[in-house]
C-alpha positions as CSV (number, residue, x, y, z in Angstrom):
1,X,106.9,78.6,80.7
2,X,103.8,78.1,82.8
3,X,103.2,80.4,85.8
4,X,101.5,78.8,88.8
5,X,101.3,81.9,91.0
6,X,100.5,85.1,89.0
7,X,100.3,87.2,92.1
8,X,103.8,86.3,93.2
9,X,105.0,87.0,89.7
10,X,103.3,90.4,89.8
11,X,104.8,91.3,93.2
12,X,108.3,90.2,92.0
13,X,108.0,92.3,88.8
14,X,107.0,95.4,90.9
15,X,109.8,94.8,93.4
16,X,112.4,94.5,90.6
17,X,111.0,97.5,88.7
18,X,111.2,99.7,91.8
19,X,114.8,98.7,92.5
20,X,115.7,99.7,88.9
21,X,113.7,103.0,89.1
22,X,111.5,102.1,86.1
23,X,108.4,104.3,85.5
24,X,106.0,101.4,84.9
25,X,105.8,97.6,84.8
26,X,103.6,95.2,82.8
27,X,102.1,92.2,84.6
28,X,99.7,89.4,83.7
29,X,96.1,90.1,84.7
30,X,93.7,88.1,86.8
31,X,91.0,89.2,89.2
32,X,93.3,88.9,92.3
33,X,96.1,91.0,90.6
34,X,93.6,93.7,89.6
35,X,92.4,93.8,93.3
36,X,96.0,94.0,94.5
37,X,96.7,96.8,92.0
38,X,93.6,98.7,93.2
39,X,94.6,98.4,96.9
40,X,98.1,99.7,96.0
41,X,96.6,102.6,94.2
42,X,94.1,103.4,97.0
43,X,96.8,103.4,99.6
44,X,99.1,105.6,97.6
45,X,101.9,103.2,96.7
46,X,101.4,103.5,92.9
47,X,100.2,106.3,90.7
48,X,97.8,104.3,88.6
49,X,97.2,101.1,86.7
50,X,95.5,100.3,83.4
51,X,94.3,97.1,81.7
52,X,95.8,96.4,78.3
53,X,94.4,93.9,75.7
54,X,97.2,92.4,73.7
55,X,95.0,90.1,71.7
56,X,95.8,87.0,73.7
57,X,95.1,87.9,77.3
58,X,94.7,91.0,79.4
59,X,97.8,92.7,80.9
60,X,98.1,95.3,83.7
61,X,100.4,98.3,83.3
62,X,101.3,99.6,86.8
63,X,102.7,103.2,86.9
64,X,105.1,103.2,89.8
65,X,105.4,106.1,92.3
66,X,108.5,107.8,93.6
67,X,109.2,110.6,96.0
68,X,110.2,114.1,95.0
69,X,113.9,113.3,95.1
70,X,113.4,109.9,93.4
71,X,113.2,107.8,96.6
72,X,111.2,104.6,96.6
73,X,107.7,104.6,97.9
74,X,107.6,100.8,98.0
75,X,110.5,99.6,100.1
76,X,109.5,96.0,100.7
77,X,106.7,94.0,99.1
78,X,106.4,90.4,100.3
79,X,104.1,87.5,99.4
80,X,102.7,85.9,102.5
81,X,100.1,83.3,101.5
82,X,101.5,80.9,99.0
83,X,100.2,78.0,96.9
84,X,101.7,75.5,99.3
85,X,100.7,77.3,102.5
86,X,97.7,79.6,102.8
87,X,97.6,82.1,105.6
88,X,94.1,83.0,107.0
89,X,93.6,85.4,109.9
90,X,90.6,86.8,111.7
91,X,90.1,90.6,112.0
92,X,91.8,90.7,115.4
93,X,94.9,88.9,114.2
94,X,95.6,90.9,111.0
95,X,99.3,92.0,110.8
96,X,100.2,95.7,110.8
97,X,103.6,95.9,109.0
98,X,106.1,98.5,110.1
99,X,104.0,99.1,113.2
100,X,101.1,100.5,111.1
101,X,103.1,102.5,108.6
102,X,102.8,99.7,106.0
103,X,99.8,97.8,104.8
104,X,98.7,94.2,104.5
105,X,96.7,93.2,101.4
106,X,93.9,90.8,102.4
107,X,91.5,88.8,100.2
108,X,88.1,88.7,101.9
109,X,84.6,87.6,101.0
110,X,84.0,91.3,100.2
111,X,86.9,91.6,97.8
112,X,90.6,92.5,98.1
113,X,91.2,95.2,100.8
114,X,93.9,96.7,102.9
115,X,94.2,95.7,106.6
116,X,92.8,99.1,107.6
117,X,89.6,98.7,105.6
118,X,89.3,95.1,106.9
119,X,89.3,96.4,110.4
120,X,86.7,99.1,109.5
121,X,84.5,96.4,107.9
122,X,85.3,93.9,110.7
123,X,86.2,91.1,108.2
124,X,89.2,88.8,108.0
125,X,90.6,86.6,105.2
126,X,93.6,85.4,103.4
127,X,96.7,87.5,103.7
128,X,98.1,88.0,100.2
129,X,101.0,90.3,100.8
130,X,102.6,93.0,103.0
131,X,103.9,96.3,101.7
132,X,106.1,98.7,103.5
C-alpha cells in the first residue's frame, strides 16, 4: 500500500497510540516528520524520539508522554494543510489553538517550528498541524 501523506499517517499513528495508552509508536521517516517530532519534543508533548534504520528505510520511534496519573498530554492532534489544499498564513494570522494553550506546527523557510517560535522569528508558512 502506497502512502501519499506520510505526515498525516504519522499524526494518525500518534493519535491512535495515545488513545490506547501505548508507550511508544513507530512511524515512517522523512524530513518533515522529523521536524514535527522535534517540535513536539521541544514543546513537551512527547518524551523523545529516535531514528531507527531497519535496512530498507528510516523509521521514527516516538516515546509518548503521559501525566502523573496516566492522563493524556496530547488531547487532540489535527492535520490542517493537506495534499489537496495547502494552508499558508502570515505571521499575524497564525492560529493559537486552545487560546494559546496548544500549539500549531508550521513549516517555514527556516525549518519546522511551533507558532510561538514563528512569532518570535517573525516568519509565516504552511500550517502542518495543531496540537492541544
